[in-house]
C-alpha positions in Angstrom: 55.1 131.9 -0.7 56.5 131.4 2.7 53.8 129.4 5.2 52.9 131.1 8.5 54.7 128.1 10.0 58.1 128.4 8.6 61.0 130.0 10.5 62.9 132.7 8.9 66.4 132.2 7.5 69.0 133.5 9.8 71.5 135.4 8.2 75.3 133.8 9.3 77.3 136.5 11.3 80.6 137.4 9.6 83.7 137.2 11.2 85.4 140.4 12.2 88.8 139.5 11.2 90.2 143.1 12.1 88.8 142.6 15.5 90.3 138.8 15.8 93.9 140.4 14.7 93.8 143.2 16.9 92.7 140.7 19.7 95.6 138.6 18.8 98.0 141.2 18.5 96.8 142.6 21.9 97.4 139.1 23.5 100.8 138.9 21.9 101.7 142.0 23.2 100.6 141.3 26.8 102.5 138.0 26.9 105.5 139.8 25.7 104.8 142.5 28.3 104.5 139.7 31.0 107.5 137.5 29.8 110.1 140.9 29.9 108.6 141.6 33.5 109.5 138.2 34.6 112.9 138.6 32.8 113.4 142.0 34.1 112.9 140.9 37.6 115.0 137.7 37.3 117.7 140.2 36.4 117.2 142.2 39.6 117.2 138.9 41.5 120.5 138.0 39.9 122.1 141.3 40.5 121.0 141.2 44.0 122.6 137.9 44.3 125.7 139.3 42.9 125.9 142.0 45.6 125.8 139.3 48.2 128.3 137.2 46.6 130.7 140.0 46.9 129.6 141.0 50.7 130.0 137.6 51.4 133.4 136.8 49.7 134.7 139.9 51.4 134.1 138.9 54.8 135.2 135.2 54.0 138.6 136.9 52.9 138.7 138.7 55.8 138.4 135.8 58.3 140.2 133.2 56.2 143.5 135.9 56.5 142.6 135.9 60.4 142.9 132.3 60.9 145.8 132.1 58.7 147.5 134.6 61.0 146.3 132.5 63.7 148.0 129.5 62.6 151.1 131.5 61.4 151.4 132.9 65.1 151.7 129.3 66.3 154.0 128.3 63.5 156.2 131.3 64.5 156.2 130.3 68.4 157.1 126.8 67.2 159.9 128.4 64.7 161.3 130.7 67.7 162.3 127.6 69.7 163.4 125.4 66.9 165.8 128.4 66.2 166.7 129.0 69.5 170.6 128.4 69.5 171.0 126.8 73.0 168.5 124.3 72.3 170.4 123.5 68.7 173.4 123.1 70.6 171.8 120.7 73.1 170.3 118.5 70.4 173.2 118.5 68.4 175.7 117.2 71.2 172.9 114.8 72.3 173.2 113.2 68.8 177.1 113.6 68.7 176.8 111.2 72.0 174.3 109.0 70.3 171.8 109.4 72.8 173.9 109.4 75.9 172.8 112.5 77.9 176.2 111.9 80.1 178.0 113.0 76.7 176.3 116.3 76.7 178.1 119.2 78.4 176.5 120.1 81.8 173.5 118.1 80.7 171.4 118.6 83.9 171.8 122.5 83.8 170.8 122.6 80.1 168.2 120.5 80.5 166.6 122.6 83.0 167.2 125.5 81.1 165.3 123.8 78.5 162.6 123.0 80.2 162.1 126.4 81.6 162.2 128.0 78.2 159.5 125.5 77.0 157.1 126.2 80.4 157.7 130.1 79.8 156.8 129.9 76.2 154.0 127.7 76.7 152.8 130.0 79.3 153.1 133.1 76.9 151.6 131.8 73.8 148.7 129.6 75.0 150.4 126.2 74.6 149.1 125.2 78.1 145.9 123.4 79.7 143.0 126.0 79.8 141.6 126.9 83.3 138.5 124.4 82.5 140.7 121.7 81.6 142.9 122.4 85.0 139.6 122.2 87.0 138.5 119.2 85.6 141.8 117.0 86.3 142.0 118.6 89.9 140.8 115.3 91.5 142.3 112.7 89.5 145.6 111.6 88.0 146.4 114.4 85.4 145.9 113.7 81.7 148.4 115.4 79.2 146.3 118.3 77.8 148.7 120.7 76.2 152.3 121.4 76.2 155.7 121.8 74.1 158.1 119.3 74.0 161.4 118.2 72.2 161.9 114.8 70.8 164.9 113.2 69.4 165.2 111.7 65.8 163.3 108.7 66.8 160.5 110.7 68.2 161.3 109.9 71.6 160.7 112.9 74.1 163.4 114.6 75.8 162.1 117.5 77.4 158.7 118.5 77.9 156.2 120.8 79.7 154.2 118.8 82.5 151.0 118.3 80.7 152.2 117.6 77.5 150.2 114.9 75.9 151.9 111.3 75.1 153.8 111.2 71.6 151.8 108.5 70.0 149.0 108.2 67.4 148.8 111.1 64.9 151.2 113.3 67.2 154.1 110.6 66.3 153.0 110.7 62.6 153.7 114.3 62.5 156.9 114.0 64.3 157.7 111.8 61.7 156.8 114.1 59.0 158.6 117.1 60.3 161.8 115.4 60.8 162.1 115.3 56.8 162.2 118.9 57.2 158.4 119.8 56.6 156.6 122.0 59.2 153.4 119.8 60.4 150.0 120.6 61.5 148.6 117.9 63.9 144.6 118.2 62.7 142.2 118.9 65.4 141.0 116.4 67.7 139.1 115.9 70.8 141.6 116.0 73.4 141.6 114.1 76.9 139.2 116.9 78.6 137.2 116.9 75.7 138.3 120.1 74.1 139.1 120.8 70.5 143.3 120.5 70.5 145.5 121.2 67.3 149.4 120.6 67.3 152.3 122.2 65.3 155.5 120.3 64.7 158.9 121.9 63.4 162.3 120.2 62.7 165.3 121.1 64.4 168.5 121.0 62.6 172.0 120.9 63.7 174.3 123.7 64.2 176.3 122.4 61.2 173.4 121.5 58.9 173.1 123.4 55.4 171.6 122.9 52.5 167.9 122.5 51.6 167.8 118.6 52.0 169.1 118.6 55.7 167.7 116.0 57.9 166.1 116.7 61.5 167.7 115.6 64.5 164.8 116.4 66.5 161.4 118.1 66.6 159.6 120.8 68.5 155.9 119.9 69.0 153.4 122.1 70.6 150.0 121.1 71.7 147.3 123.2 72.3 143.6 123.4 73.0 141.4 125.8 70.7 139.2 128.4 72.4 138.0 131.9 71.8 141.3 132.9 70.6 140.5 131.2 67.4 136.8 131.2 67.2 136.5 135.1 68.0 138.3 135.3 64.8 135.3 134.1 62.8 133.2 136.8 63.9 132.8 139.7 61.4 133.3 143.1 63.6 130.2 145.6 62.7 128.0 142.7 61.2 124.2 143.4 61.3 123.1 140.4 59.9 121.2 138.2 62.2 121.7 134.5 60.5 124.9 135.4 59.0 127.8 133.0 60.3 131.3 131.7 59.6 132.2 128.4 60.3 135.2 126.0 59.9 134.4 122.7 58.3 136.6 119.4 57.0 136.2 116.4 55.6 136.1 112.8 57.7 135.8 109.9 55.9 132.1 110.3 53.8 131.3 113.2 56.5 131.3 116.9 56.8 132.5 117.6 60.4 132.1 121.1 62.1 135.1 122.1 63.7 133.7 125.7 65.2 130.9 126.6 67.4 127.8 126.7 65.8 124.7 129.4 66.1 122.2 126.7 67.4 124.6 125.9 70.6 126.5 122.9 69.2 129.9 122.9 70.4 133.0 122.2 68.2 133.5 118.5 66.9 130.2 117.5 68.1 128.2 117.6 64.7 128.9 115.8 61.4 126.8 115.4 58.3 127.1 113.1 55.6 128.8 114.4 52.5 126.6 113.5 50.0 123.5 115.0 51.6 121.8 116.9 48.7 122.6 120.5 48.8 124.6 120.5 51.7 126.4 123.9 52.0 129.4 122.6 53.9 129.9 119.9 51.1 129.8 122.4 48.5 132.3 124.9 50.6 134.7 121.9 50.8 134.5 120.7 47.2 134.5 124.4 45.7 136.3 126.6 47.7 135.9 130.1 46.5 132.3 129.3 45.0 129.1 131.1 45.8 125.8 129.0 45.5 122.4 128.8 47.4 122.5 125.4 49.5 121.1 124.0 52.8 123.0 124.4 56.1 123.0 122.1 58.9 119.5 123.1 60.1 117.9 122.2 56.8 117.5 126.2 56.1 118.1 127.5 52.6 121.2 129.8 52.8 123.8 132.0 50.7 127.2 130.3 50.9 130.5 130.9 49.7 134.3 129.7 51.0 137.6 130.1 51.5 140.5 127.3 51.3 143.1 127.9 54.5 146.7 127.8 54.2 148.7 124.8 55.7 145.4 123.4 57.0 142.9 120.7 55.4 139.8 122.8 56.5 137.5 125.3 54.7 136.2 128.4 56.1 132.7 129.1 55.2 130.4 132.1 55.3 126.7 131.8 54.9 123.6 134.0 55.5 119.9 132.8 55.3 118.4 133.4 52.3 115.3 134.6 53.7 117.2 137.5 55.7 119.4 138.3 52.5 116.4 138.3 50.0 113.5 139.0 51.8 113.5 142.7 51.0 114.6 142.3 47.6 112.4 139.6 47.1 109.3 141.6 48.3 110.3 144.6 46.3 110.6 142.4 43.0 107.6 140.7 43.6 105.6 144.0 43.7 107.3 145.3 40.8 106.7 142.1 39.1 102.5 142.6 40.2 103.0 146.3 39.5 104.3 145.7 36.1 101.3 143.1 35.5 98.9 145.2 36.5 100.1 148.3 34.4 100.0 145.8 31.2 96.7 144.6 32.1 95.6 148.2 32.8 97.2 149.5 29.8 95.7 146.6 27.7 92.4 147.4 29.2 92.7 150.9 28.7 93.4 150.6 25.0 90.3 148.2 24.7 88.5 150.8 26.3 89.9 153.5 24.1 89.4 151.3 21.0 85.9 150.6 21.9 84.9 154.1 23.1 86.9 156.2 20.7 84.2 158.8 21.0 85.0 159.9 24.3 87.0 163.2 24.3 88.8 162.7 27.2 90.2 159.4 26.2 91.0 160.6 22.7 92.9 163.8 24.4 94.8 161.3 26.7 95.7 159.0 23.9 96.8 161.9 21.9 98.8 163.3 24.9 100.5 160.3 25.2 101.3 159.9 21.7 102.8 163.3 21.5 104.7 162.8 24.6 106.2 159.1 23.3 106.8 160.9 20.2 108.8 163.9 21.8 110.8 161.2 23.8 111.4 159.2 20.5 112.5 162.3 18.7 114.7 163.3 21.6 116.4 159.9 21.6 116.8 159.9 17.8 118.3 163.4 18.1 120.9 162.3 20.9 121.5 159.3 18.8 122.0 161.7 15.6 124.3 163.8 17.7 126.8 161.2 19.1 126.8 159.2 16.0 127.8 162.0 13.8 130.8 162.7 15.9 134.0 161.3 14.1 135.2 160.7 17.6 134.6 157.5 19.7 132.2 158.3 22.7 131.6 155.3 25.6 130.5 155.2 29.0 132.3 152.6 31.2 131.2 151.7 34.8 134.0 151.4 37.4 134.3 147.7 36.7 135.4 148.6 33.0 132.1 147.6 31.4 130.7 149.5 28.6 127.1 151.1 29.5 126.9 153.3 26.0 128.6 153.7 23.1 127.9 155.7 19.8 128.4 154.0 16.4 132.0 155.1 15.7 132.8 153.3 18.7 131.0 150.4 17.8 132.2 150.5 14.5 135.9 150.5 15.6 135.6 147.2 17.3 133.7 145.4 15.0 131.0 144.7 17.4 127.4 146.1 17.0 126.2 148.7 19.7 123.8 146.4 21.4 126.3 143.2 21.7 129.1 145.7 22.7 127.2 147.0 26.2 128.0 144.7 29.4 131.3 143.8 27.7 134.6 144.7 29.5 137.1 147.1 27.8 140.0 144.6 28.0 137.5 141.9 26.1 137.1 144.6 23.2 140.2 146.8 23.2 142.7 144.5 24.5 144.6 144.3 27.7 147.1 147.2 27.5 144.5 149.9 26.3 142.0 148.9 28.9 144.2 148.8 31.6 145.5 152.4 30.4 142.2 153.7 30.7 140.9 151.7 33.7 143.8 153.2 36.0 142.8 156.7 35.0 138.9 156.0 35.3 139.4 154.4 39.0 141.3 157.4 40.2 138.7 159.6 38.8 135.8 157.9 40.1 137.8 158.0 43.8 138.2 161.8 43.6 134.4 162.4 42.3 132.7 160.1 45.2 134.3 162.8 47.3 134.1 166.3 45.3 130.8 165.4 43.1 132.5 168.1 40.9 132.1 166.7 37.6 133.9 169.7 36.0 137.0 169.6 38.8 137.5 165.8 38.2 137.2 165.5 34.3 140.8 165.0 32.9 142.5 165.0 29.6 145.4 162.3 28.6 147.3 161.5 25.2 148.3 158.2 25.1 150.8 156.3 22.7 150.0 152.6 21.8 152.7 150.7 20.1 156.4 151.0 20.0 157.0 151.8 15.9 155.2 154.4 14.2 155.4 152.0 11.1 153.3 149.2 12.9 149.9 148.9 11.7 149.0 149.0 15.9 150.6 152.1 16.3 148.4 154.9 17.5 148.1 157.8 19.4 145.2 158.5 21.2 143.6 161.7 23.0 141.2 160.9 25.9 138.7 162.8 27.7 137.4 161.3 30.9 134.2 163.0 32.7 132.7 161.2 35.7 128.9 160.3 35.6 126.8 159.9 38.6 125.1 156.8 39.3 121.7 155.9 40.4 119.7 152.9 41.6 120.2 150.7 38.3 123.5 151.9 37.3 126.5 152.2 39.0 128.9 155.3 38.5 130.6 155.8 35.3 133.3 157.4 33.3 132.1 158.9 29.7 135.0 158.7 27.8 135.5 160.6 24.2 138.4 159.0 22.3 140.0 160.9 19.3 142.7 159.0 17.6 145.1 161.5 16.7 147.7 159.8 15.0 147.6 161.1 11.6 147.7 165.1 13.1 150.6 163.9 15.3 152.5 162.5 12.7 151.7 165.5 10.2 152.7 167.8 13.2 156.0 166.2 13.6 156.7 166.1 9.7 155.9 169.9 9.9 158.6 170.2 12.9 161.0 168.3 10.7 160.5 170.4 7.8 161.0 173.5 9.7 164.0 172.3 11.4 165.8 171.7 7.8 164.4 175.3 7.1 166.2 176.7 9.8 169.4 174.7 9.6 169.5 175.9 5.9 169.1 179.9 7.2 171.5 179.2 9.9 174.4 177.8 7.5 173.8 180.8 5.3 174.1 183.2 8.0 177.0 181.4 9.8 178.7 181.0 6.6 179.5 184.4 6.1 181.6 185.1 9.3 183.9 182.3 10.2 184.1 183.6 13.9 180.4 183.0 14.1 180.0 179.9 12.1 178.7 178.0 15.0 177.5 180.9 16.9 173.7 180.3 16.4 174.0 176.5 17.2 176.2 177.2 20.4 173.5 179.8 21.6 170.4 177.0 20.9 172.8 174.3 22.6 173.5 176.4 25.8 169.9 178.0 26.2 168.3 174.4 25.6 170.8 173.1 28.7 170.0 176.2 31.0 166.5 175.5 30.1 166.4 171.9 31.4 168.3 173.1 34.3 165.7 175.5 35.4 163.0 172.9 35.0 161.3 175.1 32.2 158.2 173.5 30.5 158.8 171.8 27.1 157.3 174.6 25.1 160.1 177.0 26.4 162.8 174.7 25.9 161.4 174.5 22.1 161.1 178.0 21.8 164.6 178.8 23.0 166.2 176.2 21.2 164.4 177.5 17.7 165.1 181.2 19.0 168.8 180.3 19.5 169.3 178.5 15.9 167.6 181.8 14.3 169.4 184.8 16.3 172.2 185.5 14.0 169.7 185.2 10.7 169.6 188.9 10.6 173.2 189.0 9.9 172.6 188.1 6.3 172.0 192.1 5.8 175.3 192.7 7.1 178.4 193.0 4.5 181.0 190.4 4.9 183.7 192.7 4.9 182.1 194.1 8.4 181.3 190.7 10.0 185.1 189.4 9.2 186.8 193.3 9.9 189.9 192.4 12.1 190.6 196.2 13.0 188.6 197.9 15.9 184.8 198.6 15.0 183.5 202.3 15.0 180.2 202.8 17.1 178.2 202.9 14.1 179.3 199.3 13.1 179.4 197.9 16.6 175.6 199.3 16.9 175.0 197.6 13.2 176.3 194.2 14.5 174.5 194.7 18.0 171.4 195.2 16.6 171.3 192.6 13.9 169.2 190.3 16.3 166.1 193.0 15.8 166.4 192.0 12.1 166.3 188.4 13.0 163.1 188.8 15.1 161.5 191.0 12.0 162.2 188.2 9.7 160.7 185.6 12.0 157.5 187.7 12.5 155.5 185.8 9.8 156.3 182.4 10.9 153.6 180.4 13.0 156.0 178.9 15.7 154.4 177.2 18.7 156.1 179.3 20.8 157.0 183.1 20.8 160.1 182.8 18.9 160.1 186.1 17.1 159.3 187.9 20.5 162.0 186.3 22.7 164.7 187.2 20.0 163.2 190.8 20.5 163.4 190.7 24.0 166.5 189.3 24.4 168.6 192.4 24.9 166.3 193.7 27.6 167.8 194.3 31.0 166.7 193.0 34.3 166.7 196.5 35.9 164.5 198.0 32.7 167.3 199.9 31.1 166.9 197.9 28.0 165.7 199.2 24.2 162.1 198.3 25.0 162.2 199.3 28.8 160.9 195.9 30.0 162.1 194.6 33.5 162.0 191.8 36.0 159.4 189.3 35.2 157.6 191.4 32.3 160.4 190.2 30.4 159.7 186.7 28.8 161.4 184.0 30.5 162.5 182.5 27.3 164.4 185.8 26.3 166.0 186.1 29.7 167.2 182.5 29.0 168.5 183.3 25.5 170.0 186.5 26.6 172.3 184.5 29.1 173.0 181.8 26.6 173.9 184.1 23.7 176.5 186.2 25.8 178.0 183.2 27.0 178.4 181.8 23.5 179.9 185.1 22.4 182.1 185.4 25.6 183.3 182.2 25.6 184.2 182.0 21.6 187.0 183.9 19.8 186.1 186.9 17.5 188.1 188.5 14.8 188.7 191.3 17.2 189.8 189.2 20.3 190.4 185.9 21.8 188.1 183.9 23.7 187.5 184.5 27.5 187.8 181.5 30.1 184.9 179.7 31.8 185.7 181.3 35.1 185.7 185.0 33.3 182.7 184.1 31.7 181.1 183.2 34.9 182.4 186.7 36.8 181.2 188.9 34.5 177.7 187.2 34.2 177.3 187.0 37.8 178.6 190.8 38.3 175.7 191.9 35.7 173.3 189.6 37.6 170.3 191.8 38.8 171.3 194.9 36.4 171.6 193.2 32.8 170.6 189.2 33.3 168.0 187.4 35.6 170.1 185.6 38.2 167.9 182.3 37.9 169.6 181.4 34.3 172.9 182.4 35.3 172.8 180.3 38.1 171.5 177.4 36.4 174.2 178.1 33.6 176.9 177.9 36.3 175.3 174.9 37.8 175.6 173.0 34.6 179.3 174.0 34.1 180.2 172.9 37.5 177.8 170.2 38.2 176.8 168.6 34.7 180.2 168.4 32.8 179.2 171.5 30.9 182.9 173.0 31.1 184.4 169.5 29.2 181.1 169.5 26.8 181.8 173.1 25.5 185.4 173.3 26.0 185.5 173.2 22.0 183.9 176.8 22.0 187.1 178.5 22.9 188.8 177.1 19.7 190.0 179.5 17.1 187.8 178.7 14.0 191.1 178.9 11.8 193.0 176.4 14.0 190.3 174.2 13.5 190.4 174.4 10.0 194.2 173.6 9.9 
């Protein structure tokens, strides 16, 4: 018995492991959701950085091209002087007289002419002191600021404009370098008037100098100040960014020097920063031209920066924009998205817990059921679409404008040996090779360009057949039918092209084999028919050859050319049912016999009715005797007659008249042409007649078919 003072024993609480498992699972799901939210936001941030990299790169390329153009213009001015015939002649005579100006023909006049030439060129091209420089030097002795001059082979000035700086220091070094035949830039320096100054030096060759190793006999050197004509080229027209800036920089010793005016008002050549300053944007621009990074500018502000190197100059052109301006909208949006995602995850978690704890709530149960049904429907729809696309034997892919895969069905992935997940995001060139990728990319680029304007998917879709490989026996030989359908883009995905790729190699080879067999059968029938009449033994072949040439001359489609080729070979097959005695009869034919021979083509047509040709072979033979004016057996006229039949009619008549027969000799080419022209618009269509005559007269047809007129008996002998 328990005493009244004893406390009751407490039953230990049992741990609900199911609840613990659910809690751990929820925590794991929550952590995964947060992780993937951060991952998504980071991907979005990188995508936006890529956009800014492209934007800055385009501007940098444009401004670099403009600066290079400015440099080339200055070199062009020097080149124009260096190649001046009078200047070359003067310098040549001076060299020949070993520097004695008295040995130069009419030296004073030539020197005056050259001085005037240099002054005029300097005035016209900017190699002269600026207004500021002139004003500064108004009350003191004039100091050399800018100008153009000529030096001899020893670097001594010969003729110069009034205010050309002395030929000393770096100017003399550039002159010496130019004498070796190398155009030289005198890098920018602070001139006598405290203005940035640059120079250009080009060699002058003697009149007789030839060959790549010719030594200069003198140098034309130009010194000019740099101002708006260069610095305004750094301004991108139409820019809307407040913090974007294009700057020219170079390395001077262990420092970076800014050559152009800065946005904070610093004049050119007035700011230098140690090159080893951590994360300095200008140092990065000089070290990696063409690169893109997030660095700090001269004011210590974090910026997005890219750069380009410049031809002929030891400078770098740097384009930058403040990170705060460039990414502020994106950062805000991504931060909001991240917050929303986390709140959604937390909300979903709390909701699930609430539903789990309050499972008796009808509304919560209904909401959960609806959510389940919607998710199930979406999943079923996704499975259905995957089943539809994956069950197709053809390869179905979607490719963006930059040739990256955004979708692929299982046959497409299996053909590459890469899983569907790994395939997405890769370029076509890395998956199917550069040859096929370039072929498809060219088509897609044109379709997307047109689709951007028309927005009509059905109008812009295209189908193509491509042959890859040279030999059908090669393993890599393929014949691919591709259908290209443009797809609209959205916020997350760029416009793309849906491609349906069908390998028709086997089908095409099978069709070609069937065509080969069909041609063999046709040749057999023709040989049987032609063997019964020596005078028309080659008539079918000749009709086919002439009809094919006429069709090509008219520019008819390939299907029509094939049709007249086959029909021409088969036009005489009906003579199989005519007796050999009638075919070889040399006496005059009776009306009944002539009618029997004339209508043999109808038998030929009837024999072909059961054969499945690609074109209207049988009907072309049947309409061969129709007249343009409608007086033929079937009463067809004009364009109601198949074009293949009209071509076949002219070819058949030509081959018959130009060849000898048992009852007559062959007509001449002129006679046949006259007959066909005379019967044009009544018996024959003028277009194939004109094409035939054109082929005879302009394509060598008379020489090509001269043997048609030979007697078969003479040929046999």
